[in-house]
C-alpha positions, 0 to 999 in steps of 0.5 A: 500499499502506498501513501500520496503526499500533496502540497496544494497551491492555488497554481500548482500541486506538488505530489509525492508518493511512498514506497510500498513499505511506507518508509520513504517518500519520493517526489512524483510530479507537479500538476496544475491547480485547475478543474481537472486536478481532482481527476488527475489525482484520482487517476494517480491513486488508482494507478499506484494503489494509493490507500491514503492521502496526506495533504499539507495544511498551511497553518500559520506560525502562530498556529491559526488557519489563514486564507491558504489553509481554508483554500486547502480545506476546500480542495480536501472537500473536493477530493473527499467527494471523489475519492473513497480513501482516507485523507489526512491533514498534516501541518506543513509549516515551512515545508516550502522554505526547507525545499528551497534550502535543499535546492540551494544546497543541491546547486539548482540554479535559476528561478525557473529550474526551482519552480519546476520542482519545488512543489513536489519536493515540498510534498515529499517533506510533508509525506516524509514527516508523516511517514516518520510519525508512523 
């Protein structure tokens, strides 16, 4: 059984997937945040035998839910209307910032190159944090 990690954004959605033993999170892909996003995720769930989704909830540093968290919760509701699997909300504070640091340390140059991968790296951080908690 695999677990899918999601870093939801208003423009892009980063995806990561676990191995069968639910030990390691691996970057999967980035998809556009549009009306087809839920269908695309549904296809990925079916093709990869995903039984659980972990989606990052962007809680503010003060511990409250801001605008982005509310948008993410709306997206979660859309997923729940289509998918019949468990969806877990996971605190994603600073996941994008950690992803930026990793890309800088890996000498990924240029804003354009970083934009291509940062969302799936953030999804990997979210999923790995969840897997480590198990």
